[in-house]
VMD Tcl script that draws the C-alpha trace (Angstrom):
set ca {
  {-142.05 129.42 94.12}
  {-144.67 130.80 91.73}
  {-145.00 134.50 91.10}
  {-147.71 136.10 93.25}
  {-150.32 138.35 91.63}
  {-148.75 141.78 91.08}
  {-151.32 144.19 89.71}
  {-149.00 147.20 89.66}
  {-145.63 145.63 88.95}
  {-147.07 143.52 86.15}
  {-147.98 146.71 84.30}
  {-144.44 148.12 84.39}
  {-142.02 147.17 81.64}
  {-140.07 150.43 81.55}
  {-139.66 153.41 83.91}
  {-142.09 155.40 81.76}
  {-144.83 153.01 82.91}
  {-143.95 153.72 86.53}
  {-144.31 157.47 86.02}
  {-147.97 157.00 85.03}
  {-148.90 155.67 88.47}
  {-150.51 158.01 91.01}
  {-148.08 158.87 93.78}
  {-150.32 157.31 96.40}
  {-149.83 153.90 94.75}
  {-146.03 153.97 94.99}
  {-145.85 152.40 98.49}
  {-147.97 149.52 97.20}
  {-145.63 149.15 94.22}
  {-142.67 149.12 96.60}
  {-144.16 146.20 98.51}
  {-144.79 144.28 95.30}
  {-141.23 144.97 94.18}
  {-139.93 143.77 97.53}
  {-141.90 140.53 97.20}
  {-140.52 140.01 93.72}
  {-136.94 140.47 94.93}
  {-137.52 137.85 97.63}
  {-138.95 135.48 95.03}
  {-136.04 136.02 92.65}
  {-133.41 135.44 95.32}
  {-135.24 132.37 96.59}
  {-134.84 130.86 93.11}
  {-131.50 132.21 91.94}
  {-129.79 133.37 95.12}
  {-128.08 136.74 95.15}
  {-127.78 139.98 97.06}
  {-131.04 139.91 98.96}
  {-130.66 142.19 101.99}
  {-129.10 145.12 100.13}
  {-131.73 145.15 97.41}
  {-134.59 144.94 99.93}
  {-133.24 147.95 101.80}
  {-133.17 150.12 98.68}
  {-136.69 149.41 97.33}
  {-138.40 152.72 98.20}
  {-135.38 154.69 97.05}
  {-135.38 152.80 93.75}
  {-139.07 153.54 93.18}
  {-138.66 157.22 94.03}
  {-135.62 157.67 91.78}
  {-137.30 156.09 88.78}
  {-140.50 158.06 89.41}
  {-138.64 161.38 89.27}
  {-135.72 160.81 86.92}
  {-135.35 159.49 83.39}
  {-132.46 157.05 83.43}
  {-132.25 156.97 79.66}
  {-130.68 160.40 80.02}
  {-130.17 161.14 83.70}
  {-127.26 159.27 85.22}
  {-127.79 157.38 88.48}
  {-124.52 155.80 89.60}
  {-125.07 153.00 92.10}
  {-122.05 152.28 94.26}
  {-121.11 148.57 94.33}
  {-124.38 147.74 92.54}
  {-125.51 144.87 94.75}
  {-128.62 146.84 95.77}
  {-129.94 147.16 92.21}
  {-132.23 144.17 91.72}
  {-135.25 146.46 91.96}
  {-133.62 148.86 89.52}
  {-133.17 146.04 87.02}
  {-136.78 144.89 87.39}
  {-138.10 148.41 86.72}
  {-135.84 149.06 83.71}
  {-136.93 146.49 81.17}
  {-135.26 143.41 82.63}
  {-138.19 142.01 84.58}
  {-138.66 139.04 82.27}
  {-134.97 138.07 82.60}
  {-134.53 138.72 86.30}
  {-134.57 134.99 87.14}
  {-131.33 134.64 85.14}
  {-129.41 137.01 87.40}
  {-125.85 135.86 88.19}
  {-126.27 132.83 85.93}
  {-124.31 132.05 82.79}
  {-125.66 134.14 79.92}
  {-128.04 135.97 82.25}
  {-128.17 139.34 83.95}
  {-125.17 140.52 85.91}
  {-125.45 140.74 89.67}
  {-124.36 144.38 89.53}
  {-125.01 147.23 87.11}
  {-123.25 146.97 83.75}
  {-123.26 149.53 80.95}
  {-123.11 146.72 78.39}
  {-126.37 145.32 79.76}
  {-128.68 148.34 79.75}
  {-128.81 152.02 78.86}
  {-130.25 152.54 82.33}
  {-126.99 151.42 83.96}
  {-124.68 154.41 84.25}
  {-121.55 152.55 85.37}
  {-120.23 148.99 85.45}
  {-119.53 148.29 89.11}
  {-118.82 145.62 91.69}
  {-116.13 147.15 93.89}
  {-117.03 149.75 96.51}
  {-116.45 153.51 96.70}
  {-116.22 154.28 92.96}
  {-119.56 156.06 92.46}
  {-118.64 159.58 93.58}
  {-115.61 159.90 91.32}
  {-117.52 158.54 88.32}
  {-120.50 160.82 88.99}
  {-118.17 163.80 89.31}
  {-116.69 162.99 85.91}
  {-120.15 162.72 84.37}
  {-121.22 166.05 85.89}
  {-118.08 167.75 84.60}
  {-118.69 166.34 81.10}
  {-122.31 167.52 81.20}
  {-121.37 171.05 82.18}
  {-118.54 171.26 79.65}
  {-120.92 170.33 76.82}
  {-123.86 172.43 77.99}
  {-126.17 169.48 78.59}
  {-128.85 169.45 81.28}
  {-129.22 165.86 82.49}
  {-129.17 165.07 86.19}
  {-126.30 163.22 87.85}
  {-126.85 161.27 91.06}
  {-124.65 158.91 93.04}
  {-126.13 156.39 95.47}
  {-123.55 155.31 98.02}
  {-123.83 153.35 101.25}
  {-122.33 154.39 104.54}
  {-119.98 151.42 104.30}
  {-118.65 152.47 100.90}
  {-118.29 156.05 102.12}
  {-115.53 154.88 104.47}
  {-113.39 154.06 101.44}
  {-110.56 156.46 100.74}
  {-111.52 156.78 97.07}
  {-115.01 157.96 98.03}
  {-113.68 160.51 100.51}
  {-111.11 161.83 98.05}
  {-113.83 162.22 95.42}
  {-116.08 163.96 97.94}
  {-113.28 166.40 98.67}
  {-112.95 167.18 94.96}
  {-116.72 167.50 94.54}
  {-116.77 170.08 97.32}
  {-113.98 171.97 95.59}
  {-115.39 171.93 92.04}
  {-119.05 172.20 93.14}
  {-120.86 170.68 90.14}
  {-124.63 170.36 90.30}
  {-125.19 166.79 91.45}
  {-127.00 164.80 94.11}
  {-125.38 162.30 96.45}
  {-127.82 159.92 98.12}
  {-126.18 158.50 101.23}
  {-127.96 155.21 101.90}
  {-127.21 154.69 105.57}
  {-128.03 151.18 106.77}
  {-125.08 150.83 109.17}
  {-123.74 147.90 107.11}
  {-121.42 146.99 104.28}
  {-120.96 143.20 104.12}
  {-119.72 143.10 107.68}
  {-120.61 145.72 110.28}
  {-119.18 149.15 109.53}
  {-116.22 150.47 111.49}
  {-114.31 153.70 111.92}
  {-114.79 157.34 112.71}
  {-117.14 158.10 109.82}
  {-119.43 155.30 110.92}
  {-119.51 156.75 114.46}
  {-120.27 160.19 113.04}
  {-123.15 158.84 110.96}
  {-124.65 157.47 114.16}
  {-124.57 160.94 115.76}
  {-126.38 162.36 112.74}
  {-129.18 159.84 113.20}
  {-129.97 160.84 116.78}
  {-130.35 164.59 116.30}
  {-133.80 165.12 114.64}
  {-135.37 166.08 117.99}
  {-133.17 169.17 118.11}
  {-134.16 170.20 114.59}
  {-137.86 169.83 115.43}
  {-137.46 171.93 118.59}
  {-135.58 174.61 116.67}
  {-138.25 174.74 113.94}
  {-141.09 175.05 116.47}
  {-139.27 177.82 118.36}
  {-138.56 179.86 115.23}
  {-142.18 179.57 114.09}
  {-143.53 180.73 117.44}
  {-141.20 183.74 117.69}
  {-141.81 184.78 114.08}
  {-145.49 185.13 114.89}
  {-144.58 187.64 117.62}
  {-141.79 189.72 116.07}
  {-139.48 188.81 113.19}
  {-136.26 190.41 114.60}
  {-136.76 188.38 117.76}
  {-136.88 185.24 115.66}
  {-133.58 186.20 113.97}
  {-131.87 186.71 117.32}
  {-133.30 183.40 118.50}
  {-132.03 181.67 115.38}
  {-128.47 182.80 116.05}
  {-128.78 181.68 119.67}
  {-130.13 178.31 118.60}
  {-127.19 177.82 116.22}
  {-124.79 178.53 119.07}
  {-126.69 176.10 121.28}
  {-126.65 173.51 118.51}
  {-122.88 173.76 118.21}
  {-122.59 173.23 121.96}
  {-125.04 170.39 122.44}
  {-125.16 168.81 118.99}
  {-121.91 167.27 117.70}
  {-123.52 166.71 114.30}
  {-123.75 170.46 113.70}
  {-120.05 170.57 112.89}
  {-120.95 168.71 109.72}
  {-117.88 167.55 107.78}
  {-119.86 167.44 104.53}
  {-120.67 171.14 104.89}
  {-117.03 171.75 105.72}
  {-116.00 170.01 102.50}
  {-118.32 172.21 100.46}
  {-121.21 169.77 100.01}
  {-124.71 170.82 101.09}
  {-126.13 168.30 103.57}
  {-129.83 167.43 103.98}
  {-131.18 164.86 106.40}
  {-131.32 162.33 107.81}
  {-134.73 161.23 106.53}
  {-136.61 157.94 106.48}
  {-135.43 156.04 103.43}
  {-138.49 153.79 103.50}
  {-140.98 156.67 103.21}
  {-141.60 157.17 99.49}
  {-143.35 160.51 99.98}
  {-140.45 161.92 101.98}
  {-137.98 160.70 99.39}
  {-139.94 162.31 96.56}
  {-140.28 165.59 98.46}
  {-136.59 165.98 99.20}
  {-135.33 164.68 95.86}
  {-137.61 167.14 94.04}
  {-136.29 170.03 96.13}
  {-132.66 169.05 95.82}
  {-132.56 168.47 92.08}
  {-132.96 172.19 91.39}
  {-130.31 173.39 93.82}
  {-126.96 174.65 92.53}
  {-123.81 172.77 93.48}
  {-123.53 169.36 95.14}
  {-126.09 168.20 97.71}
  {-126.00 165.12 99.90}
  {-129.33 163.60 100.93}
  {-128.82 161.34 103.93}
  {-131.43 158.58 104.09}
  {-131.69 155.97 106.81}
  {-132.72 152.48 105.70}
  {-132.78 148.97 107.08}
  {-130.88 146.29 105.22}
  {-133.25 143.39 104.52}
  {-136.32 145.62 105.03}
  {-139.62 143.78 104.80}
  {-138.27 140.25 105.08}
  {-137.96 139.32 108.72}
  {-135.00 136.94 108.62}
  {-132.98 139.31 106.44}
  {-133.74 142.25 108.72}
  {-132.66 140.34 111.81}
  {-129.49 138.91 110.23}
  {-128.44 141.12 107.29}
  {-124.89 139.76 107.28}
  {-125.94 136.16 106.62}
  {-128.60 137.26 104.12}
  {-126.39 139.81 102.37}
  {-125.66 137.20 99.73}
  {-128.20 134.39 99.81}
  {-128.29 130.97 98.23}
  {-131.64 129.72 96.97}
  {-134.16 129.16 99.77}
  {-137.82 128.53 100.55}
  {-139.29 132.01 101.18}
  {-142.11 130.53 103.26}
  {-139.64 128.75 105.56}
  {-136.36 130.61 105.16}
  {-133.36 128.92 106.69}
  {-129.87 130.37 106.62}
  {-127.56 128.50 104.23}
  {-125.87 125.44 105.66}
  {-122.36 125.93 106.95}
  {-120.13 123.59 104.96}
  {-116.42 123.79 105.71}
  {-114.65 126.18 103.36}
  {-111.17 127.44 102.57}
  {-112.08 130.59 104.51}
  {-112.90 128.44 107.56}
  {-109.58 126.64 107.16}
  {-107.75 129.96 107.14}
  {-109.66 131.27 110.15}
  {-108.79 128.14 112.12}
  {-105.13 128.34 111.07}
  {-104.89 132.04 111.96}
  {-106.43 131.35 115.37}
  {-103.87 128.65 116.13}
  {-100.96 130.77 114.89}
  {-102.11 133.64 117.11}
  {-102.39 131.33 120.12}
  {-98.85 130.09 119.51}
  {-97.30 133.55 118.99}
  {-98.61 136.77 120.52}
  {-97.00 138.78 117.72}
  {-99.47 137.45 115.13}
  {-102.10 139.95 113.96}
  {-104.82 139.69 111.31}
  {-105.98 142.70 109.30}
  {-109.05 142.73 107.05}
  {-110.75 145.36 104.87}
  {-114.36 144.80 106.00}
  {-114.38 141.07 105.18}
  {-114.57 139.41 108.59}
  {-117.28 136.91 107.67}
  {-116.13 136.26 104.13}
  {-112.54 135.61 105.22}
  {-113.53 133.22 108.02}
  {-112.45 135.55 110.82}
  {-115.51 135.77 113.07}
  {-114.11 133.44 115.73}
  {-110.63 134.90 115.42}
  {-111.99 138.40 116.01}
  {-113.69 137.21 119.20}
  {-110.73 135.25 120.54}
  {-108.05 137.79 119.66}
  {-109.78 141.19 119.61}
  {-106.57 143.01 120.52}
  {-104.78 141.55 117.49}
  {-107.58 141.91 114.97}
  {-107.91 145.05 112.85}
  {-110.85 145.77 110.53}
  {-109.98 148.91 108.58}
  {-113.28 149.09 106.68}
  {-113.46 149.25 102.90}
  {-109.87 150.43 102.58}
  {-107.62 147.78 101.09}
  {-104.70 150.18 100.73}
  {-104.93 151.00 104.42}
  {-104.99 147.30 105.33}
  {-101.71 146.69 103.51}
  {-99.93 149.67 105.03}
  {-101.21 148.97 108.55}
  {-99.57 145.58 108.05}
  {-96.35 147.34 107.05}
  {-96.45 149.48 110.17}
  {-96.97 146.46 112.40}
  {-94.10 144.62 110.73}
  {-91.77 147.58 111.22}
  {-92.34 147.30 114.97}
  {-91.61 143.58 115.14}
  {-95.15 142.19 114.89}
  {-96.23 139.43 112.47}
  {-99.20 140.72 110.47}
  {-101.39 138.69 108.13}
  {-103.42 140.76 105.67}
  {-106.53 138.70 104.89}
  {-107.99 139.87 101.60}
  {-109.81 138.67 98.49}
  {-107.76 138.43 95.32}
  {-109.99 140.94 93.53}
  {-109.58 143.46 96.36}
  {-105.81 143.13 96.69}
  {-105.65 144.91 93.33}
  {-106.80 148.03 95.18}
  {-103.78 147.90 97.47}
  {-101.14 147.01 94.87}
  {-99.22 150.27 95.15}
  {-98.94 149.70 98.90}
  {-97.69 146.15 98.32}
  {-94.81 147.58 96.31}
  {-94.14 150.88 98.09}
  {-94.87 150.04 101.72}
  {-94.07 146.32 101.99}
  {-91.89 144.97 99.20}
  {-89.30 147.76 98.89}
  {-87.96 146.99 102.36}
  {-88.96 143.31 102.26}
  {-91.14 143.60 105.35}
  {-92.53 140.56 107.16}
  {-96.13 140.74 105.92}
  {-98.12 137.66 104.92}
  {-100.93 138.12 102.40}
  {-103.72 135.57 102.88}
  {-105.50 135.76 99.52}
  {-108.99 134.27 99.34}
  {-111.22 133.83 96.26}
  {-108.27 133.17 93.93}
  {-109.61 132.00 90.58}
  {-113.07 132.23 89.05}
  {-115.71 133.05 91.66}
  {-119.08 132.33 90.01}
  {-122.08 134.63 90.25}
  {-120.22 137.81 91.22}
  {-118.65 137.76 87.78}
  {-116.11 139.91 85.98}
  {-115.53 142.51 88.67}
  {-114.71 139.87 91.27}
  {-112.69 137.25 89.40}
  {-109.45 136.54 91.26}
  {-107.39 135.80 88.18}
  {-104.70 138.49 88.06}
  {-102.80 138.30 91.36}
  {-100.13 135.84 90.24}
  {-99.24 138.06 87.31}
  {-98.85 141.27 89.26}
  {-97.32 139.78 92.41}
  {-94.73 137.84 90.41}
  {-93.51 141.14 89.00}
  {-92.61 142.61 92.41}
  {-89.12 142.01 93.83}
  {-88.99 140.28 97.24}
  {-92.59 138.98 96.96}
  {-93.15 135.23 96.69}
  {-96.39 133.33 96.10}
  {-97.73 129.88 96.89}
  {-101.04 128.06 96.40}
  {-101.84 125.00 98.54}
  {-103.71 121.95 97.27}
  {-105.56 121.38 100.58}
  {-106.03 122.71 104.11}
  {-103.02 120.79 105.46}
  {-100.76 122.39 102.88}
  {-102.32 125.80 103.59}
  {-101.35 125.53 107.24}
  {-97.83 124.47 106.33}
  {-97.43 127.41 103.94}
  {-98.74 129.95 106.44}
  {-96.47 128.62 109.18}
  {-93.42 128.67 106.92}
  {-94.26 132.13 105.60}
  {-94.38 133.43 109.17}
  {-91.08 131.72 110.00}
  {-89.14 132.93 106.97}
  {-90.34 136.53 106.98}
  {-90.43 138.88 104.01}
  {-93.50 139.52 101.83}
  {-95.20 136.17 101.30}
  {-98.55 135.49 99.63}
  {-100.61 132.34 100.11}
  {-103.68 132.11 97.88}
  {-106.65 129.72 97.74}
  {-109.93 129.40 95.82}
  {-113.51 130.00 96.83}
  {-115.40 126.93 97.97}
  {-115.18 123.89 100.17}
  {-112.18 121.95 101.43}
  {-111.69 119.05 103.83}
  {-110.62 120.23 107.30}
  {-107.04 119.62 108.35}
  {-106.61 117.17 111.26}
  {-106.52 118.74 114.70}
  {-102.92 119.41 115.71}
  {-100.94 122.10 117.53}
  {-98.86 124.43 115.38}
  {-95.60 122.74 116.31}
  {-96.93 119.47 114.85}
  {-98.05 120.93 111.53}
  {-96.13 119.36 108.65}
  {-93.13 121.25 107.36}
  {-92.86 122.51 103.81}
  {-89.85 123.87 101.97}
  {-90.77 127.27 100.55}
  {-90.41 127.12 96.77}
  {-90.61 123.33 96.49}
  {-92.89 121.39 94.18}
  {-94.42 117.96 94.71}
  {-94.72 115.04 92.31}
  {-98.22 113.61 92.68}
  {-97.92 111.05 89.89}
  {-94.84 109.90 88.02}
  {-94.77 110.00 84.22}
  {-92.36 109.35 81.38}
  {-93.40 111.62 78.50}
  {-95.81 114.43 79.37}
  {-95.96 116.39 82.61}
  {-99.05 118.24 83.81}
  {-98.11 121.14 86.09}
  {-101.10 122.34 88.09}
  {-101.87 124.51 91.11}
  {-104.74 124.47 93.58}
  {-108.04 123.14 92.25}
  {-106.66 122.35 88.79}
  {-104.64 119.48 90.27}
  {-107.80 117.39 90.57}
  {-108.52 118.03 86.91}
  {-104.96 117.07 85.96}
  {-105.07 113.81 87.89}
  {-108.45 112.94 86.36}
  {-107.19 113.58 82.85}
  {-103.94 111.70 83.40}
  {-105.73 108.65 84.74}
  {-103.46 105.62 85.08}
  {-101.42 106.31 81.94}
  {-97.76 105.81 83.01}
  {-96.65 108.25 80.35}
  {-98.41 111.21 82.03}
  {-97.05 112.70 85.23}
  {-98.64 115.30 87.49}
  {-96.77 117.90 89.53}
  {-98.18 120.11 92.25}
  {-96.50 123.36 91.17}
  {-97.55 124.93 94.46}
  {-95.04 127.78 94.38}
  {-95.27 130.09 91.39}
  {-92.55 132.37 92.73}
  {-90.01 131.02 93.33}
  {-90.45 128.07 91.02}
  {-88.85 124.77 91.90}
  {-86.30 125.18 89.12}
  {-84.42 122.00 89.91}
  {-87.50 119.79 89.64}
  {-88.82 121.70 86.63}
  {-85.61 121.41 84.64}
  {-85.08 117.77 85.60}
  {-88.52 116.77 84.32}
  {-88.43 119.08 81.30}
  {-85.16 117.70 79.92}
  {-86.60 114.23 79.47}
  {-90.15 115.20 78.51}
  {-92.00 115.19 75.21}
  {-94.12 118.13 76.43}
  {-95.15 120.14 79.47}
  {-98.73 121.30 80.08}
  {-99.40 124.00 82.69}
  {-102.91 124.21 84.13}
  {-104.10 127.18 86.18}
  {-107.30 128.95 87.22}
  {-105.68 132.28 86.35}
  {-104.93 134.32 83.28}
  {-102.22 132.69 81.18}
  {-100.72 136.16 80.71}
  {-98.17 136.33 83.51}
  {-99.31 133.26 85.42}
  {-97.77 129.85 86.09}
  {-97.37 129.04 82.40}
  {-95.52 132.28 81.77}
  {-93.24 131.64 84.74}
  {-92.42 128.15 83.44}
  {-91.65 129.44 79.94}
  {-89.38 132.13 81.38}
  {-87.45 129.60 83.48}
  {-87.01 127.20 80.56}
  {-85.85 129.98 78.24}
  {-83.32 131.23 80.79}
  {-81.96 127.68 81.22}
  {-81.83 127.06 77.47}
  {-84.12 124.03 77.71}
  {-86.26 123.47 74.64}
  {-89.46 121.52 75.20}
  {-92.99 122.14 73.91}
  {-95.15 123.88 76.51}
  {-98.94 124.12 76.36}
  {-100.42 126.75 78.68}
  {-103.98 126.05 79.81}
  {-105.82 128.74 81.73}
  {-107.82 131.88 81.13}
  {-107.00 133.50 77.78}
  {-106.77 137.27 77.39}
  {-110.51 137.80 77.88}
  {-112.86 139.15 80.54}
  {-114.77 136.30 82.15}
  {-118.41 137.04 83.10}
  {-120.56 135.43 85.79}
  {-121.40 131.76 85.51}
  {-120.73 128.34 86.99}
  {-116.96 128.08 87.57}
  {-116.64 124.40 86.67}
  {-118.50 124.92 83.41}
  {-116.36 127.95 82.69}
  {-113.18 125.96 83.33}
  {-114.20 123.61 80.53}
  {-115.30 126.41 78.22}
  {-112.02 128.25 78.73}
  {-109.96 125.14 78.09}
  {-108.65 123.91 81.43}
  {-111.34 121.62 82.85}
  {-110.72 117.85 82.93}
  {-112.18 117.22 79.48}
  {-110.23 120.12 78.02}
  {-107.00 118.77 79.51}
  {-107.87 115.32 78.19}
  {-108.26 116.74 74.69}
  {-104.78 118.25 74.89}
  {-103.35 114.94 76.09}
  {-105.17 113.21 73.26}
  {-103.51 115.58 70.80}
  {-100.18 114.63 72.38}
  {-101.02 110.92 72.04}
  {-101.21 110.14 75.75}
  {-103.64 110.11 78.67}
  {-107.14 108.72 79.08}
  {-108.69 111.27 76.77}
  {-110.92 108.89 74.78}
  {-112.51 107.50 77.95}
  {-112.98 110.94 79.53}
  {-114.23 112.60 76.37}
  {-117.07 110.10 75.92}
  {-118.68 110.99 79.27}
}
mol new
graphics top color blue
foreach p $ca { graphics top sphere $p radius 0.5 }
foreach p [lrange $ca 0 end-1] q [lrange $ca 1 end] { graphics top cylinder $p $q radius 0.2 }
display resetview
């Protein structure tokens, strides 16, 4: 798609250029910016619906504030494509989420206009509070704003920060961007309360008209009327008992978040007020692009598409689908099976499960710690909970894994999606640490299946054995498992490994998607064997030691940090057994991995098929010469 003519947007390279525009031209600029976001996402994919919903807010913020000095903290950051375009990154916007290109979220290393590196939800309020405290301590005068969605506001970290903000009362602005969505639909009491706030403007208008009329007759009468109206409001209007006021935060709104003039008016008024103020704006996710407005969940994160004939991405079968199907069958076979998710119903493949088993499906919102401990509570009463969670988000519930589940070895299964490198979402979302931290916790064990059949077997066995069990899998596609009732699923011995190819000198030990790389690198060389090291805790010590004692070398291959991962576990086991054999650990070194194409990154980081072949070549075995000439 070619860029359309953009008379206003073409003239803006930095926010200072935006400030030169007459205010009456800002709505036109917003429409041009919206068109550019659609064009960019049609080419590169990305977070379309969120960015479209925040266009007018983005324009208003950059018109009023100077983000070289003022700090605007965007929660999550997936709504910031317009922000990037207006802050000197317009010419690079087509590289977003691509290797070497712009990040999909804000990043302080990318631009002085980005106040915080983000990707996870609910962090903005705490960071903004810290910035406001630092400003006041040093006598500076820059503005501090946090932009947070109603979905992120359900997170415990956001609420705890809001409580502290109300206590300390720094001068700062909180823009509550209320679009009734996170990635999935929002849930919980705060979401219900936000809906009551949206339906009350009629009462405010009636109150304002009444006060104006009475003031024209006699001022004391207006004062009496005002007190009566407040009492009436408390009776008829549940939103009047505003929890934000109760926490010490001034509340203004709700207002139309797609009306630039309204946004400018209220932001100008609020910026000069003492203490913290929340401006509640109501927006529509996907605003201005019909298909994204009508289906913001599907178009939250879009693949490339034809903007003239937009079609939702094709539904190839994924690991998440395989899990959703397995969970559904397990729940049909046992009415004690529950699934808990922290606002990731679609991403974790649970849409059908949630419809078929609504009484045993719990969406706790963006609250990973709550998800883990709800699972603990269910287990304590004899239920069989599965906590379905992305690897990157399980980090946020790690204390609960230890304190609430592992200490008493409760029967909770962790279904960990997006294990390994994840692509465009980049550093904040890489699922490359869970093996290291879960291995360190007593009573917790971890497996990684090679395919959907093995996934089902692991989940079934985890449920049967009890205790804290984690089953992890990567992002992406997988072949469906054959249709079969649960009782006919193949059995698997928990903690066992599998020899995929016999060898005589060098053994490649892989897990999950790296097994394909290992088999490709080994080729038909009889000296190179391949083992599916599908359980990282416990290891299959018997098989490991048997193969190690007669080997020239072992090579571990994992889509995970080598610090604390499979390779570390193998070295520990060999050292404890007193077995001396050279071990090469291939995986992610001690570095932060940015966004990019995962397969290309696997090679760059040293554990793709060519990288493995080079190691085998150094060891004098394998099909390295053939593979390396491709």
